[in-house]
All heavy atoms as a GROMACS GRO file, in nm:
protein
  620
    1MET      N    1   9.584  13.465  15.832
    1MET     CA    2   9.683  13.559  15.782
    1MET      C    3   9.819  13.516  15.836
    1MET      O    4   9.834  13.494  15.954
    1MET     CB    5   9.647  13.700  15.825
    1MET     CG    6   9.742  13.804  15.772
    1MET     SD    7   9.699  13.973  15.816
    1MET     CE    8   9.530  13.984  15.769
    2ASP      N    9   9.913  13.505  15.747
    2ASP     CA   10  10.048  13.463  15.782
    2ASP      C   11  10.142  13.582  15.762
    2ASP      O   12  10.161  13.628  15.650
    2ASP     CB   13  10.088  13.345  15.692
    2ASP     CG   14  10.226  13.294  15.721
    2ASP    OD1   15  10.264  13.286  15.839
    2ASP    OD2   16  10.298  13.260  15.625
    3ILE      N   17  10.199  13.631  15.872
    3ILE     CA   18  10.288  13.748  15.868
    3ILE      C   19  10.426  13.707  15.915
    3ILE      O   20  10.438  13.641  16.018
    3ILE     CB   21  10.235  13.864  15.952
    3ILE    CG1   22  10.096  13.905  15.904
    3ILE    CG2   23  10.333  13.981  15.952
    3ILE    CD1   24  10.031  14.013  15.990
    4LYS      N   25  10.527  13.748  15.839
    4LYS     CA   26  10.665  13.720  15.876
    4LYS      C   27  10.748  13.847  15.865
    4LYS      O   28  10.730  13.926  15.772
    4LYS     CB   29  10.725  13.613  15.786
    4LYS     CG   30  10.661  13.476  15.801
    4LYS     CD   31  10.724  13.377  15.708
    4LYS     CE   32  10.666  13.239  15.725
    4LYS     NZ   33  10.530  13.225  15.677
    5VAL      N   34  10.837  13.866  15.959
    5VAL     CA   35  10.937  13.972  15.954
    5VAL      C   36  11.069  13.904  15.928
    5VAL      O   37  11.114  13.820  16.005
    5VAL     CB   38  10.942  14.053  16.085
    5VAL    CG1   39  11.056  14.156  16.079
    5VAL    CG2   40  10.811  14.123  16.111
    6LEU      N   41  11.130  13.935  15.816
    6LEU     CA   42  11.261  13.878  15.783
    6LEU      C   43  11.368  13.979  15.822
    6LEU      O   44  11.367  14.093  15.777
    6LEU     CB   45  11.272  13.849  15.632
    6LEU     CG   46  11.158  13.768  15.570
    6LEU    CD1   47  11.185  13.746  15.422
    6LEU    CD2   48  11.136  13.638  15.640
    7GLY      N   49  11.459  13.935  15.906
    7GLY     CA   50  11.565  14.026  15.949
    7GLY      C   51  11.649  13.965  16.057
    7GLY      O   52  11.630  13.851  16.098
    8SER      N   53  11.742  14.042  16.105
    8SER     CA   54  11.838  13.997  16.203
    8SER      C   55  11.817  14.070  16.335
    8SER      O   56  11.776  14.186  16.337
    8SER     CB   57  11.980  14.026  16.151
    8SER     OG   58  12.074  14.018  16.254
    9THR      N   59  11.846  14.001  16.445
    9THR     CA   60  11.837  14.068  16.575
    9THR      C   61  11.946  14.174  16.587
    9THR      O   62  11.937  14.263  16.671
    9THR     CB   63  11.851  13.967  16.690
    9THR    OG1   64  11.971  13.893  16.673
    9THR    CG2   65  11.734  13.873  16.694
   10GLN      N   66  12.049  14.164  16.506
   10GLN     CA   67  12.158  14.260  16.508
   10GLN      C   68  12.127  14.385  16.426
   10GLN      O   69  12.202  14.481  16.425
   10GLN     CB   70  12.287  14.196  16.452
   10GLN     CG   71  12.324  14.064  16.517
   10GLN     CD   72  12.356  14.077  16.664
   10GLN    OE1   73  12.417  14.174  16.706
   10GLN    NE2   74  12.313  13.982  16.742
   11ASN      N   75  12.016  14.381  16.353
   11ASN     CA   76  11.983  14.487  16.259
   11ASN      C   77  11.878  14.579  16.321
   11ASN      O   78  11.765  14.537  16.348
   11ASN     CB   79  11.930  14.424  16.129
   11ASN     CG   80  11.904  14.525  16.021
   11ASN    OD1   81  11.813  14.606  16.034
   11ASN    ND2   82  11.980  14.519  15.915
   12THR      N   83  11.914  14.706  16.339
   12THR     CA   84  11.822  14.803  16.400
   12THR      C   85  11.696  14.820  16.316
   12THR      O   86  11.587  14.835  16.370
   12THR     CB   87  11.893  14.939  16.416
   12THR    OG1   88  12.011  14.919  16.493
   12THR    CG2   89  11.806  15.041  16.484
   13LYS      N   90  11.710  14.816  16.184
   13LYS     CA   91  11.593  14.833  16.098
   13LYS      C   92  11.493  14.719  16.118
   13LYS      O   93  11.372  14.740  16.113
   13LYS     CB   94  11.635  14.838  15.950
   13LYS     CG   95  11.707  14.966  15.914
   13LYS     CD   96  11.745  14.965  15.768
   13LYS     CE   97  11.818  15.091  15.729
   13LYS     NZ   98  11.856  15.089  15.587
   14SER      N   99  11.544  14.599  16.140
   14SER     CA  100  11.455  14.484  16.167
   14SER      C  101  11.375  14.505  16.295
   14SER      O  102  11.256  14.476  16.301
   14SER     CB  103  11.535  14.355  16.176
   14SER     OG  104  11.599  14.328  16.054
   15THR      N  105  11.443  14.557  16.395
   15THR     CA  106  11.376  14.586  16.522
   15THR      C  107  11.269  14.693  16.504
   15THR      O  108  11.158  14.682  16.557
   15THR     CB  109  11.479  14.631  16.628
   15THR    OG1  110  11.576  14.527  16.644
   15THR    CG2  111  11.412  14.659  16.762
   16LEU      N  112  11.300  14.797  16.426
   16LEU     CA  113  11.203  14.903  16.402
   16LEU      C  114  11.082  14.852  16.325
   16LEU      O  115  10.968  14.890  16.355
   16LEU     CB  116  11.270  15.020  16.329
   16LEU     CG  117  11.375  15.098  16.408
   16LEU    CD1  118  11.446  15.198  16.319
   16LEU    CD2  119  11.312  15.168  16.528
   17LEU      N  120  11.105  14.766  16.226
   17LEU     CA  121  10.992  14.707  16.153
   17LEU      C  122  10.904  14.625  16.247
   17LEU      O  123  10.781  14.637  16.244
   17LEU     CB  124  11.042  14.621  16.038
   17LEU     CG  125  10.935  14.539  15.964
   17LEU    CD1  126  10.822  14.625  15.912
   17LEU    CD2  127  10.998  14.459  15.854
   18THR      N  128  10.965  14.546  16.331
   18THR     CA  129  10.889  14.466  16.428
   18THR      C  130  10.808  14.557  16.520
   18THR      O  131  10.691  14.530  16.545
   18THR     CB  132  10.984  14.376  16.510
   18THR    OG1  133  11.051  14.287  16.420
   18THR    CG2  134  10.907  14.295  16.612
   19ASN      N  135  10.869  14.664  16.566
   19ASN     CA  136  10.798  14.759  16.653
   19ASN      C  137  10.678  14.821  16.580
   19ASN      O  138  10.570  14.835  16.639
   19ASN     CB  139  10.893  14.868  16.703
   19ASN     CG  140  10.997  14.817  16.799
   19ASN    OD1  141  10.987  14.707  16.852
   19ASN    ND2  142  11.101  14.896  16.820
   20ASN      N  143  10.698  14.859  16.454
   20ASN     CA  144  10.589  14.919  16.378
   20ASN      C  145  10.477  14.817  16.352
   20ASN      O  146  10.359  14.852  16.357
   20ASN     CB  147  10.640  14.978  16.246
   20ASN     CG  148  10.716  15.106  16.267
   20ASN    OD1  149  10.729  15.155  16.378
   20ASN    ND2  150  10.772  15.160  16.161
   21LEU      N  151  10.514  14.693  16.327
   21LEU     CA  152  10.413  14.589  16.308
   21LEU      C  153  10.333  14.568  16.435
   21LEU      O  154  10.209  14.561  16.432
   21LEU     CB  155  10.481  14.458  16.266
   21LEU     CG  156  10.392  14.335  16.255
   21LEU    CD1  157  10.278  14.356  16.154
   21LEU    CD2  158  10.472  14.213  16.220
   22GLU      N  159  10.401  14.560  16.548
   22GLU     CA  160  10.331  14.542  16.676
   22GLU      C  161  10.239  14.660  16.705
   22GLU      O  162  10.127  14.643  16.754
   22GLU     CB  163  10.431  14.520  16.788
   22GLU     CG  164  10.500  14.385  16.780
   22GLU     CD  165  10.610  14.367  16.883
   22GLU    OE1  166  10.644  14.462  16.956
   22GLU    OE2  167  10.661  14.253  16.891
   23ALA      N  168  10.285  14.781  16.676
   23ALA     CA  169  10.203  14.900  16.697
   23ALA      C  170  10.079  14.898  16.607
   23ALA      O  171   9.968  14.931  16.650
   23ALA     CB  172  10.284  15.027  16.673
   24ALA      N  173  10.096  14.857  16.482
   24ALA     CA  174   9.983  14.850  16.389
   24ALA      C  175   9.881  14.749  16.438
   24ALA      O  176   9.760  14.776  16.436
   24ALA     CB  177  10.034  14.812  16.249
   25ILE      N  178   9.926  14.631  16.481
   25ILE     CA  179   9.834  14.531  16.532
   25ILE      C  180   9.759  14.583  16.654
   25ILE      O  181   9.638  14.566  16.665
   25ILE     CB  182   9.912  14.400  16.565
   25ILE    CG1  183   9.963  14.334  16.436
   25ILE    CG2  184   9.826  14.304  16.645
   25ILE    CD1  185  10.062  14.222  16.459
   26HIS      N  186   9.831  14.650  16.741
   26HIS     CA  187   9.769  14.706  16.862
   26HIS      C  188   9.666  14.813  16.825
   26HIS      O  189   9.553  14.814  16.879
   26HIS     CB  190   9.877  14.762  16.955
   26HIS     CG  191   9.821  14.827  17.077
   26HIS    ND1  192   9.772  14.754  17.182
   26HIS    CD2  193   9.808  14.958  17.110
   26HIS    CE1  194   9.728  14.837  17.275
   26HIS    NE2  195   9.748  14.961  17.233
   27GLN      N  196   9.702  14.904  16.735
   27GLN     CA  197   9.612  15.012  16.698
   27GLN      C  198   9.488  14.961  16.625
   27GLN      O  199   9.378  15.017  16.640
   27GLN     CB  200   9.684  15.116  16.611
   27GLN     CG  201   9.783  15.198  16.690
   27GLN     CD  202   9.859  15.296  16.602
   27GLN    OE1  203   9.817  15.330  16.492
   27GLN    NE2  204   9.972  15.344  16.652
   28LEU      N  205   9.504  14.854  16.549
   28LEU     CA  206   9.390  14.794  16.480
   28LEU      C  207   9.304  14.710  16.575
   28LEU      O  208   9.193  14.674  16.540
   28LEU     CB  209   9.437  14.707  16.363
   28LEU     CG  210   9.496  14.782  16.244
   28LEU    CD1  211   9.558  14.683  16.146
   28LEU    CD2  212   9.391  14.867  16.175
   29ASP      N  213   9.360  14.683  16.692
   29ASP     CA  214   9.290  14.604  16.794
   29ASP      C  215   9.243  14.470  16.737
   29ASP      O  216   9.126  14.435  16.748
   29ASP     CB  217   9.174  14.684  16.853
   29ASP     CG  218   9.124  14.622  16.983
   29ASP    OD1  219   9.203  14.554  17.053
   29ASP    OD2  220   9.003  14.638  17.013
   30ILE      N  221   9.339  14.401  16.672
   30ILE     CA  222   9.308  14.270  16.617
   30ILE      C  223   9.404  14.168  16.676
   30ILE      O  224   9.512  14.203  16.726
   30ILE     CB  225   9.317  14.271  16.463
   30ILE    CG1  226   9.453  14.323  16.416
   30ILE    CG2  227   9.205  14.348  16.401
   30ILE    CD1  228   9.472  14.323  16.267
   31ASN      N  229   9.363  14.044  16.670
   31ASN     CA  230   9.442  13.936  16.726
   31ASN      C  231   9.522  13.872  16.612
   31ASN      O  232   9.471  13.784  16.543
   31ASN     CB  233   9.352  13.834  16.795
   31ASN     CG  234   9.433  13.726  16.866
   31ASN    OD1  235   9.551  13.745  16.893
   31ASN    ND2  236   9.369  13.616  16.894
   32LEU      N  237   9.644  13.918  16.593
   32LEU     CA  238   9.732  13.864  16.490
   32LEU      C  239   9.864  13.825  16.554
   32LEU      O  240   9.910  13.891  16.648
   32LEU     CB  241   9.764  13.968  16.383
   32LEU     CG  242   9.659  13.999  16.278
   32LEU    CD1  243   9.711  14.108  16.185
   32LEU    CD2  244   9.623  13.875  16.200
   33THR      N  245   9.921  13.721  16.504
   33THR     CA  246  10.056  13.684  16.545
   33THR      C  247  10.146  13.690  16.422
   33THR      O  248  10.097  13.686  16.309
   33THR     CB  249  10.061  13.544  16.609
   33THR    OG1  250  10.013  13.449  16.514
   33THR    CG2  251   9.978  13.537  16.735
   34TYR      N  252  10.273  13.698  16.447
   34TYR     CA  253  10.369  13.701  16.337
   34TYR      C  254  10.490  13.617  16.376
   34TYR      O  255  10.509  13.584  16.492
   34TYR     CB  256  10.411  13.845  16.305
   34TYR     CG  257  10.486  13.913  16.416
   34TYR    CD1  258  10.624  13.905  16.422
   34TYR    CD2  259  10.419  13.981  16.515
   34TYR    CE1  260  10.694  13.966  16.526
   34TYR    CE2  261  10.487  14.042  16.618
   34TYR     CZ  262  10.624  14.034  16.624
   34TYR     OH  263  10.692  14.094  16.727
   35GLU      N  264  10.567  13.585  16.277
   35GLU     CA  265  10.688  13.507  16.297
   35GLU      C  266  10.809  13.589  16.255
   35GLU      O  267  10.805  13.655  16.151
   35GLU     CB  268  10.680  13.379  16.212
   35GLU     CG  269  10.796  13.287  16.225
   35GLU     CD  270  10.782  13.164  16.136
   35GLU    OE1  271  10.681  13.149  16.065
   35GLU    OE2  272  10.876  13.082  16.138
   36SER      N  273  10.913  13.585  16.335
   36SER     CA  274  11.038  13.651  16.300
   36SER      C  275  11.131  13.547  16.241
   36SER      O  276  11.159  13.446  16.304
   36SER     CB  277  11.104  13.715  16.424
   36SER     OG  278  11.029  13.823  16.468
   37ILE      N  279  11.176  13.572  16.120
   37ILE     CA  280  11.268  13.482  16.051
   37ILE      C  281  11.406  13.550  16.054
   37ILE      O  282  11.425  13.657  15.998
   37ILE     CB  283  11.225  13.458  15.905
   37ILE    CG1  284  11.083  13.409  15.897
   37ILE    CG2  285  11.324  13.364  15.836
   37ILE    CD1  286  11.059  13.270  15.945
   38LYS      N  287  11.500  13.486  16.121
   38LYS     CA  288  11.634  13.542  16.135
   38LYS      C  289  11.739  13.459  16.065
   38LYS      O  290  11.853  13.499  16.050
   38LYS     CB  291  11.667  13.557  16.282
   38LYS     CG  292  11.577  13.657  16.353
   38LYS     CD  293  11.598  13.654  16.501
   38LYS     CE  294  11.509  13.750  16.575
   38LYS     NZ  295  11.369  13.737  16.555
   39ASP      N  296  11.701  13.341  16.020
   39ASP     CA  297  11.792  13.250  15.954
   39ASP      C  298  11.814  13.292  15.807
   39ASP      O  299  11.716  13.308  15.733
   39ASP     CB  300  11.735  13.107  15.962
   39ASP     CG  301  11.826  13.008  15.893
   39ASP    OD1  302  11.939  12.986  15.943
   39ASP    OD2  303  11.782  12.952  15.789
   40LEU      N  304  11.939  13.308  15.769
   40LEU     CA  305  11.972  13.354  15.635
   40LEU      C  306  11.919  13.259  15.526
   40LEU      O  307  11.865  13.304  15.425
   40LEU     CB  308  12.124  13.370  15.620
   40LEU     CG  309  12.173  13.431  15.491
   40LEU    CD1  310  12.115  13.568  15.469
   40LEU    CD2  311  12.327  13.438  15.492
   41ALA      N  312  11.931  13.130  15.549
   41ALA     CA  313  11.880  13.033  15.450
   41ALA      C  314  11.729  13.046  15.433
   41ALA      O  315  11.678  13.038  15.320
   41ALA     CB  316  11.918  12.892  15.491
   42ALA      N  317  11.658  13.066  15.542
   42ALA     CA  318  11.512  13.081  15.535
   42ALA      C  319  11.476  13.210  15.461
   42ALA      O  320  11.380  13.213  15.383
   42ALA     CB  321  11.452  13.082  15.674
   43MET      N  322  11.552  13.317  15.485
   43MET     CA  323  11.527  13.444  15.416
   43MET      C  324  11.551  13.429  15.266
   43MET      O  325  11.476  13.482  15.184
   43MET     CB  326  11.613  13.556  15.474
   43MET     CG  327  11.567  13.607  15.605
   43MET     SD  328  11.657  13.753  15.657
   43MET     CE  329  11.779  13.677  15.764
   44ASN      N  330  11.655  13.352  15.231
   44ASN     CA  331  11.687  13.332  15.090
   44ASN      C  332  11.577  13.256  15.016
   44ASN      O  333  11.560  13.274  14.896
   44ASN     CB  334  11.820  13.257  15.077
   44ASN     CG  335  11.937  13.344  15.111
   44ASN    OD1  336  11.929  13.466  15.113
   44ASN    ND2  337  12.050  13.281  15.139
   45GLN      N  338  11.500  13.176  15.086
   45GLN     CA  339  11.387  13.105  15.024
   45GLN      C  340  11.283  13.202  14.968
   45GLN      O  341  11.210  13.170  14.875
   45GLN     CB  342  11.322  13.009  15.121
   45GLN     CG  343  11.408  12.890  15.156
   45GLN     CD  344  11.341  12.797  15.254
   45GLN    OE1  345  11.244  12.834  15.320
   45GLN    NE2  346  11.395  12.678  15.266
   46TYR      N  347  11.278  13.321  15.028
   46TYR     CA  348  11.185  13.424  14.981
   46TYR      C  349  11.249  13.512  14.873
   46TYR      O  350  11.184  13.599  14.819
   46TYR     CB  351  11.140  13.512  15.098
   46TYR     CG  352  11.044  13.441  15.189
   46TYR    CD1  353  11.089  13.375  15.302
   46TYR    CD2  354  10.907  13.438  15.162
   46TYR    CE1  355  11.001  13.309  15.386
   46TYR    CE2  356  10.817  13.372  15.245
   46TYR     CZ  357  10.866  13.308  15.357
   46TYR     OH  358  10.780  13.241  15.440
   47GLY      N  359  11.376  13.490  14.846
   47GLY     CA  360  11.446  13.573  14.748
   47GLY      C  361  11.473  13.713  14.799
   47GLY      O  362  11.490  13.806  14.721
   48VAL      N  363  11.478  13.727  14.931
   48VAL     CA  364  11.500  13.857  14.992
   48VAL      C  365  11.647  13.871  15.029
   48VAL      O  366  11.701  13.788  15.104
   48VAL     CB  367  11.413  13.875  15.118
   48VAL    CG1  368  11.452  14.000  15.194
   48VAL    CG2  369  11.268  13.880  15.079
   49PHE      N  370  11.712  13.970  14.975
   49PHE     CA  371  11.851  13.996  15.005
   49PHE      C  372  11.871  14.130  15.074
   49PHE      O  373  11.981  14.166  15.110
   49PHE     CB  374  11.938  13.985  14.880
   49PHE     CG  375  11.924  13.850  14.815
   49PHE    CD1  376  11.842  13.832  14.704
   49PHE    CD2  377  11.989  13.740  14.868
   49PHE    CE1  378  11.829  13.707  14.646
   49PHE    CE2  379  11.975  13.615  14.810
   49PHE     CZ  380  11.895  13.598  14.699
   50GLU      N  381  11.761  14.203  15.087
   50GLU     CA  382  11.762  14.331  15.158
   50GLU      C  383  11.672  14.316  15.280
   50GLU      O  384  11.554  14.283  15.266
   50GLU     CB  385  11.708  14.443  15.070
   50GLU     CG  386  11.785  14.468  14.943
   50GLU     CD  387  11.714  14.569  14.857
   50GLU    OE1  388  11.721  14.690  14.889
   50GLU    OE2  389  11.649  14.527  14.760
   51ILE      N  390  11.729  14.342  15.396
   51ILE     CA  391  11.646  14.334  15.517
   51ILE      C  392  11.633  14.473  15.576
   51ILE      O  393  11.717  14.559  15.550
   51ILE     CB  394  11.704  14.235  15.621
   51ILE    CG1  395  11.845  14.274  15.663
   51ILE    CG2  396  11.697  14.094  15.570
   51ILE    CD1  397  11.900  14.195  15.778
   52PRO      N  398  11.526  14.495  15.648
   52PRO     CA  399  11.420  14.402  15.686
   52PRO      C  400  11.320  14.384  15.572
   52PRO      O  401  11.316  14.464  15.478
   52PRO     CB  402  11.356  14.468  15.805
   52PRO     CG  403  11.368  14.615  15.775
   52PRO     CD  404  11.501  14.628  15.706
   53ALA      N  405  11.240  14.280  15.583
   53ALA     CA  406  11.134  14.257  15.486
   53ALA      C  407  11.008  14.215  15.561
   53ALA      O  408  11.015  14.151  15.664
   53ALA     CB  409  11.175  14.150  15.386
   54LEU      N  410  10.897  14.257  15.507
   54LEU     CA  411  10.767  14.220  15.562
   54LEU      C  412  10.697  14.130  15.460
   54LEU      O  413  10.678  14.170  15.345
   54LEU     CB  414  10.683  14.344  15.592
   54LEU     CG  415  10.543  14.321  15.648
   54LEU    CD1  416  10.552  14.256  15.788
   54LEU    CD2  417  10.467  14.452  15.657
   55VAL      N  418  10.662  14.010  15.503
   55VAL     CA  419  10.598  13.912  15.415
   55VAL      C  420  10.460  13.882  15.474
   55VAL      O  421  10.450  13.846  15.592
   55VAL     CB  422  10.682  13.784  15.407
   55VAL    CG1  423  10.612  13.680  15.319
   55VAL    CG2  424  10.822  13.812  15.355
   56ILE      N  425  10.359  13.900  15.392
   56ILE     CA  426  10.222  13.870  15.435
   56ILE      C  427  10.163  13.770  15.336
   56ILE      O  428  10.161  13.796  15.215
   56ILE     CB  429  10.135  13.997  15.442
   56ILE    CG1  430  10.199  14.099  15.540
   56ILE    CG2  431   9.993  13.963  15.484
   56ILE    CD1  432  10.124  14.230  15.551
   57ASN      N  433  10.117  13.658  15.391
   57ASN     CA  434  10.062  13.549  15.308
   57ASN      C  435  10.156  13.512  15.194
   57ASN      O  436  10.115  13.501  15.078
   57ASN     CB  437   9.923  13.586  15.256
   57ASN     CG  438   9.822  13.596  15.367
   57ASN    OD1  439   9.842  13.543  15.477
   57ASN    ND2  440   9.713  13.666  15.343
   58ASP      N  441  10.283  13.497  15.229
   58ASP     CA  442  10.389  13.456  15.136
   58ASP      C  443  10.415  13.556  15.023
   58ASP      O  444  10.478  13.522  14.924
   58ASP     CB  445  10.364  13.318  15.078
   58ASP     CG  446  10.384  13.209  15.183
   58ASP    OD1  447  10.475  13.225  15.268
   58ASP    OD2  448  10.311  13.108  15.180
   59GLU      N  449  10.368  13.678  15.037
   59GLU     CA  450  10.395  13.783  14.939
   59GLU      C  451  10.481  13.891  15.005
   59GLU      O  452  10.445  13.942  15.112
   59GLU     CB  453  10.265  13.845  14.888
   59GLU     CG  454  10.287  13.950  14.782
   59GLU     CD  455  10.154  14.008  14.731
   59GLU    OE1  456  10.053  13.940  14.734
   59GLU    OE2  457  10.158  14.126  14.690
   60ILE      N  458  10.592  13.923  14.944
   60ILE     CA  459  10.680  14.025  14.997
   60ILE      C  460  10.613  14.161  14.978
   60ILE      O  461  10.584  14.202  14.867
   60ILE     CB  462  10.817  14.026  14.927
   60ILE    CG1  463  10.886  13.890  14.947
   60ILE    CG2  464  10.905  14.139  14.978
   60ILE    CD1  465  11.003  13.867  14.854
   61LYS      N  466  10.586  14.227  15.090
   61LYS     CA  467  10.518  14.357  15.085
   61LYS      C  468  10.617  14.472  15.088
   61LYS      O  469  10.595  14.574  15.025
   61LYS     CB  470  10.418  14.370  15.201
   61LYS     CG  471  10.305  14.270  15.195
   61LYS     CD  472  10.220  14.294  15.072
   61LYS     CE  473  10.097  14.204  15.071
   61LYS     NZ  474  10.011  14.230  14.956
   62THR      N  475  10.721  14.459  15.170
   62THR     CA  476  10.826  14.560  15.175
   62THR      C  477  10.959  14.491  15.196
   62THR      O  478  10.965  14.383  15.254
   62THR     CB  479  10.806  14.664  15.289
   62THR    OG1  480  10.820  14.598  15.415
   62THR    CG2  481  10.670  14.730  15.280
   63LYS      N  482  11.067  14.555  15.147
   63LYS     CA  483  11.200  14.500  15.173
   63LYS      C  484  11.301  14.615  15.168
   63LYS      O  485  11.285  14.710  15.091
   63LYS     CB  486  11.238  14.390  15.076
   63LYS     CG  487  11.247  14.432  14.932
   63LYS     CD  488  11.282  14.314  14.844
   63LYS     CE  489  11.280  14.359  14.697
   63LYS     NZ  490  11.311  14.251  14.606
   64GLY      N  491  11.399  14.605  15.256
   64GLY     CA  492  11.507  14.703  15.257
   64GLY      C  493  11.471  14.840  15.314
   64GLY      O  494  11.547  14.932  15.304
   65ARG      N  495  11.354  14.849  15.373
   65ARG     CA  496  11.311  14.978  15.432
   65ARG      C  497  11.215  14.949  15.547
   65ARG      O  498  11.168  14.838  15.565
   65ARG     CB  499  11.246  15.067  15.329
   65ARG     CG  500  11.116  15.012  15.273
   65ARG     CD  501  11.057  15.105  15.167
   65ARG     NE  502  10.926  15.060  15.123
   65ARG     CZ  503  10.812  15.086  15.184
   65ARG    NH1  504  10.811  15.161  15.292
   65ARG    NH2  505  10.698  15.040  15.138
   66ILE      N  506  11.185  15.054  15.621
   66ILE     CA  507  11.095  15.041  15.736
   66ILE      C  508  10.963  15.108  15.703
   66ILE      O  509  10.957  15.233  15.697
   66ILE     CB  510  11.157  15.106  15.862
   66ILE    CG1  511  11.296  15.050  15.887
   66ILE    CG2  512  11.066  15.086  15.982
   66ILE    CD1  513  11.380  15.137  15.973
   67PRO      N  514  10.858  15.031  15.680
   67PRO     CA  515  10.728  15.093  15.656
   67PRO      C  516  10.675  15.157  15.784
   67PRO      O  517  10.699  15.105  15.894
   67PRO     CB  518  10.639  14.977  15.610
   67PRO     CG  519  10.702  14.857  15.671
   67PRO     CD  520  10.850  14.886  15.677
   68SER      N  521  10.603  15.265  15.769
   68SER     CA  522  10.545  15.332  15.885
   68SER      C  523  10.434  15.244  15.945
   68SER      O  524  10.386  15.150  15.880
   68SER     CB  525  10.486  15.467  15.843
   68SER     OG  526  10.372  15.446  15.761
   69VAL      N  527  10.393  15.280  16.065
   69VAL     CA  528  10.283  15.209  16.129
   69VAL      C  529  10.159  15.220  16.040
   69VAL      O  530  10.086  15.121  16.021
   69VAL     CB  531  10.255  15.266  16.270
   69VAL    CG1  532  10.130  15.206  16.330
   69VAL    CG2  533  10.375  15.244  16.361
   70GLU      N  534  10.134  15.336  15.985
   70GLU     CA  535  10.017  15.357  15.899
   70GLU      C  536  10.022  15.268  15.775
   70GLU      O  537   9.922  15.211  15.735
   70GLU     CB  538  10.002  15.505  15.860
   70GLU     CG  539   9.959  15.593  15.974
   70GLU     CD  540   9.827  15.550  16.037
   70GLU    OE1  541   9.731  15.519  15.964
   70GLU    OE2  542   9.820  15.546  16.162
   71GLU      N  543  10.139  15.258  15.715
   71GLU     CA  544  10.154  15.174  15.596
   71GLU      C  545  10.131  15.027  15.630
   71GLU      O  546  10.063  14.955  15.556
   71GLU     CB  547  10.292  15.191  15.534
   71GLU     CG  548  10.308  15.110  15.405
   71GLU     CD  549  10.443  15.127  15.338
   71GLU    OE1  550  10.526  15.206  15.385
   71GLU    OE2  551  10.466  15.056  15.239
   72VAL      N  552  10.182  14.982  15.744
   72VAL     CA  553  10.161  14.844  15.787
   72VAL      C  554  10.012  14.819  15.808
   72VAL      O  555   9.959  14.716  15.766
   72VAL     CB  556  10.244  14.810  15.912
   72VAL    CG1  557  10.212  14.670  15.963
   72VAL    CG2  558  10.393  14.821  15.885
   73LYS      N  559   9.944  14.914  15.871
   73LYS     CA  560   9.800  14.900  15.893
   73LYS      C  561   9.726  14.888  15.758
   73LYS      O  562   9.638  14.803  15.743
   73LYS     CB  563   9.746  15.019  15.972
   73LYS     CG  564   9.784  15.013  16.119
   73LYS     CD  565   9.760  15.140  16.198
   73LYS     CE  566   9.631  15.209  16.181
   73LYS     NZ  567   9.616  15.326  16.270
   74GLU      N  568   9.764  14.968  15.661
   74GLU     CA  569   9.701  14.963  15.530
   74GLU      C  570   9.725  14.829  15.462
   74GLU      O  571   9.634  14.774  15.400
   74GLU     CB  572   9.755  15.076  15.440
   74GLU     CG  573   9.707  15.214  15.482
   74GLU     CD  574   9.774  15.325  15.405
   74GLU    OE1  575   9.845  15.298  15.304
   74GLU    OE2  576   9.758  15.442  15.445
   75LEU      N  577   9.848  14.774  15.476
   75LEU     CA  578   9.878  14.645  15.417
   75LEU      C  579   9.793  14.536  15.481
   75LEU      O  580   9.744  14.446  15.411
   75LEU     CB  581  10.026  14.614  15.433
   75LEU     CG  582  10.122  14.697  15.350
   75LEU    CD1  583  10.265  14.675  15.393
   75LEU    CD2  584  10.106  14.665  15.202
   76ILE      N  585   9.774  14.541  15.610
   76ILE     CA  586   9.695  14.442  15.681
   76ILE      C  587   9.547  14.454  15.641
   76ILE      O  588   9.480  14.355  15.613
   76ILE     CB  589   9.711  14.453  15.833
   76ILE    CG1  590   9.855  14.411  15.874
   76ILE    CG2  591   9.608  14.371  15.907
   76ILE    CD1  592   9.891  14.441  16.016
   77LEU      N  593   9.497  14.577  15.639
   77LEU     CA  594   9.355  14.598  15.607
   77LEU      C  595   9.320  14.568  15.462
   77LEU      O  596   9.204  14.540  15.430
   77LEU     CB  597   9.315  14.742  15.643
   77LEU     CG  598   9.313  14.776  15.791
   77LEU    CD1  599   9.288  14.925  15.813
   77LEU    CD2  600   9.210  14.693  15.864
   78ALA      N  601   9.418  14.574  15.374
   78ALA     CA  602   9.392  14.547  15.231
   78ALA      C  603   9.374  14.400  15.202
   78ALA      O  604   9.329  14.364  15.092
   78ALA     CB  605   9.509  14.603  15.150
   79LEU      N  606   9.404  14.316  15.298
   79LEU     CA  607   9.391  14.172  15.275
   79LEU      C  608   9.248  14.126  15.292
   79LEU      O  609   9.173  14.178  15.372
   79LEU     CB  610   9.482  14.096  15.371
   79LEU     CG  611   9.631  14.124  15.352
   79LEU    CD1  612   9.711  14.063  15.464
   79LEU    CD2  613   9.676  14.071  15.218
   80PRO      N  614   9.211  14.026  15.213
   80PRO     CA  615   9.075  13.971  15.223
   80PRO      C  616   9.052  13.899  15.354
   80PRO      O  617   9.137  13.854  15.419
   80PRO     CB  618   9.064  13.876  15.105
   80PRO     CG  619   9.198  13.856  15.051
   80PRO     CD  620   9.287  13.960  15.110
   0.00000   0.00000   0.00000
């Protein structure tokens, strides 16, 4: 499973998304890692112009908003 958080360290929403992702991983008690993408050019490769964004297996799951911990857990559990 490939998880990426697209956002800026200067953006509070990006930090909140990262926190919710970490909480979801902890609550699910699974061993997952994720990558934080902060480079604008790298974010543009995904066609994301609204941050933060959550990308799982190269599919944009959320953008421009902060999904709850429960929503993040559902997105992770829905994957094969």
